[in-house]
C-alpha positions as CSV (number, residue, x, y, z in Angstrom):
1,M,89.8,60.6,-39.6
2,A,89.8,57.0,-41.0
3,Q,89.4,54.1,-38.5
4,I,91.9,51.2,-38.7
5,L,91.1,47.7,-37.7
6,R,93.9,45.3,-36.7
7,L,92.8,41.9,-37.8
8,R,94.2,38.6,-36.5
9,V,94.0,36.2,-39.5
10,I,94.4,32.5,-38.3
11,L,95.0,29.8,-40.8
12,D,93.1,26.6,-40.1
13,T,96.0,24.1,-39.9
14,E,97.5,21.7,-37.3
15,E,100.3,24.2,-36.6
16,D,99.6,27.7,-35.3
17,V,99.9,30.1,-38.2
18,F,98.5,33.5,-38.1
19,R,99.1,37.1,-39.3
20,D,98.0,40.5,-37.9
21,I,96.9,43.0,-40.6
22,E,95.9,46.7,-40.1
23,I,93.4,48.0,-42.6
24,Q,90.9,50.9,-43.0
25,T,87.4,50.0,-42.1
26,D,86.3,51.7,-45.4
27,A,88.7,49.8,-47.5
28,P,87.0,47.4,-50.0
29,L,87.0,43.7,-49.0
30,M,89.2,43.1,-52.2
31,H,92.0,45.0,-50.4
32,L,91.7,42.7,-47.4
33,H,91.6,39.6,-49.8
34,F,95.0,40.6,-51.4
35,A,96.5,41.6,-48.0
36,V,95.7,38.1,-46.5
37,L,97.2,36.4,-49.6
38,D,100.4,38.5,-49.5
39,A,100.8,38.0,-45.7
40,F,100.8,34.4,-46.1
41,G,103.0,34.4,-49.3
42,W,100.3,32.9,-51.6
43,E,99.5,34.1,-55.2
44,A,96.0,35.3,-56.2
45,G,94.1,33.7,-58.9
46,E,91.5,31.4,-57.2
47,M,88.0,31.8,-56.0
48,A,87.5,33.3,-52.6
49,S,84.7,34.4,-50.1
50,F,84.4,36.3,-46.9
51,F,81.6,35.3,-44.5
52,Q,80.5,37.2,-41.6
53,S,80.6,34.8,-38.4
54,D,79.8,34.5,-34.8
55,E,81.4,33.0,-31.5
56,S,80.8,29.5,-32.8
57,W,82.4,30.3,-36.3
58,S,79.1,29.7,-38.2
59,R,79.2,31.1,-41.7
60,G,76.8,34.0,-42.2
61,Q,76.4,36.4,-45.0
62,E,78.7,35.9,-47.8
63,F,80.8,38.4,-49.8
64,P,82.3,36.6,-52.9
65,L,85.2,37.5,-54.9
66,M,83.0,37.9,-58.0
67,D,79.6,39.5,-58.4
68,M,77.3,36.4,-58.8
69,S,74.1,38.5,-58.9
70,D,71.6,38.2,-61.8
71,P,72.5,40.3,-64.7
72,M,68.8,40.4,-65.8
73,A,67.6,41.7,-62.5
74,E,66.2,45.4,-62.4
75,P,68.6,48.0,-61.0
76,G,68.1,48.5,-57.4
77,D,66.9,44.8,-57.0
78,Q,70.5,43.4,-57.0
79,P,72.3,42.7,-53.7
80,E,75.7,44.3,-53.7
81,E,77.8,41.6,-52.0
82,A,80.9,41.3,-54.0
83,M,84.2,42.1,-52.4
84,T,84.6,45.1,-54.6
85,Q,81.2,46.6,-53.4
86,R,81.6,45.9,-49.7
87,T,84.0,47.2,-47.0
88,V,86.0,45.8,-44.2
89,G,83.6,47.6,-41.8
90,D,80.7,45.7,-43.5
91,L,82.4,42.4,-42.9
92,V,83.6,43.2,-39.3
93,P,81.3,45.9,-38.0
94,S,82.5,45.8,-34.3
95,L,85.2,44.4,-32.1
96,A,82.7,41.7,-31.1
97,S,82.4,40.5,-34.7
98,R,84.0,37.7,-36.5
99,A,84.6,36.5,-39.9
100,I,85.7,33.5,-42.0
101,Y,87.8,33.8,-45.3
102,V,87.9,30.9,-47.6
103,Y,90.3,30.7,-50.5
104,D,90.3,28.3,-53.4
105,F,87.1,26.2,-53.4
106,L,88.9,23.0,-54.4
107,R,91.5,23.0,-51.6
108,M,89.2,24.9,-49.1
109,W,91.9,27.0,-47.2
110,C,90.1,28.4,-44.3
111,F,91.0,31.4,-42.3
112,Y,89.5,32.7,-39.1
113,V,89.4,36.5,-38.8
114,E,89.1,38.3,-35.4
115,P,89.3,42.0,-34.8
116,V,92.0,42.9,-32.3
117,T,91.9,46.7,-32.0
118,L,90.1,49.6,-33.5
119,Q,92.0,53.0,-33.7
120,D,92.5,56.1,-35.6
121,A,94.7,56.0,-38.6
122,K,98.2,57.3,-38.2
123,P,99.0,60.3,-40.4
124,D,101.9,58.6,-42.0
125,G,100.5,55.1,-42.2
126,A,100.1,53.1,-45.3
127,Y,97.4,50.5,-45.2
128,P,97.0,47.6,-45.4
129,A,99.9,46.8,-43.3
130,L,101.2,43.3,-42.1
131,C,102.1,44.1,-38.2
132,H,102.9,40.6,-36.9
133,E,103.7,37.1,-38.2
134,F,103.6,33.9,-36.2
135,G,104.3,30.4,-37.8
136,T,105.2,29.3,-41.1
137,P,102.3,28.7,-43.6
138,P,102.2,25.6,-45.6
139,A,102.8,25.7,-49.4
140,F,99.6,26.6,-51.2
141,D,99.5,23.4,-53.1
142,S,100.3,21.1,-50.1
143,K,96.6,20.3,-49.9
144,D,96.4,18.6,-53.3
145,G,97.3,15.2,-51.7
146,E,94.5,15.6,-49.1
147,L,91.9,15.6,-51.9
148,L,92.5,11.9,-52.6
149,D,92.9,10.8,-48.9
150,G,90.6,7.9,-48.0
151,M,90.2,6.9,-51.8
152,D,91.6,3.5,-52.4
153,L,92.4,3.9,-56.1
154,D,94.3,1.1,-57.8
155,L,94.5,2.0,-61.4
156,G,96.8,-0.7,-62.4
157,E,98.6,-0.8,-65.6
158,D,97.4,0.4,-68.9
159,D,96.7,-2.8,-70.7
160,G,94.0,-1.6,-73.0
161,K,91.2,-2.5,-70.7
162,P,88.9,-0.1,-68.9
163,T,90.3,1.8,-66.0
164,R,89.6,0.2,-62.6
165,T,89.0,2.5,-59.7
166,G,87.9,0.1,-57.1
167,D,84.5,1.7,-56.9
168,P,81.8,-0.7,-58.2
169,E,79.6,2.1,-59.5
170,I,82.4,3.9,-61.4
171,D,83.8,0.7,-62.7
172,A,80.4,-0.3,-64.0
173,Y,80.1,3.0,-65.8
174,F,83.5,2.3,-67.5
175,D,82.4,-1.1,-68.4
176,D,79.2,0.3,-70.1
177,D,81.3,2.5,-72.2
178,E,82.7,-0.6,-73.8
179,D,79.2,-1.8,-74.9
180,D,77.3,-0.6,-77.8
181,D,75.0,2.4,-77.1
182,D,71.3,2.7,-78.1
183,F,72.1,4.6,-81.3
184,G,73.6,1.8,-83.3
185,G,76.8,0.8,-81.7
186,E,79.0,4.0,-82.1
187,H,79.1,7.3,-80.4
188,L,77.4,9.9,-82.4
189,S,78.0,13.6,-82.6
190,I,75.2,16.0,-82.5
191,D,75.5,16.6,-86.3
192,D,74.8,13.0,-86.9
193,L,71.4,13.2,-85.1
194,D,70.0,15.1,-88.1
195,G,69.7,11.8,-90.1
196,L,67.9,10.1,-87.2
197,I,65.1,12.6,-87.3
């Protein structure tokens, strides 16, 4: 009979927000990926990874959404780590195990995954199943503003002058764009290089 893990998935936010999900231990990790997004009301479509973890929430072995292995490697030499190839039981092999789920590598939404119980599947059960909800998750795109926190960008008005960012190195780069380059004062395409050879 199939074993069912009840997992507590905790969103790393200031407010307490978590969901309990029941899922078969032999289910592909891809099923857990979609179950987490569905439980928090977010759409799929961004890159994601699961990581095995420990008591201090260190990131261990990674199970990415996409197979990132070398397509030129010999059969049998490829690690099978993608979410489609590994199971929930591979990620969380015991009740003492922990895991981390990261969704959208730009926004870096982080979830902590802890097993709560392990039991036999109910004959009439449908899995994965959302069992418990606590807290209201933030909107998925609410982290966009945090990407620019701490950056003092004064872009000013568009007066035809190079953009000013407030960062001396970046501003110097924009200033250099106004100067002539080493190939005669204009930007060349790769097709124009034939005449220089």
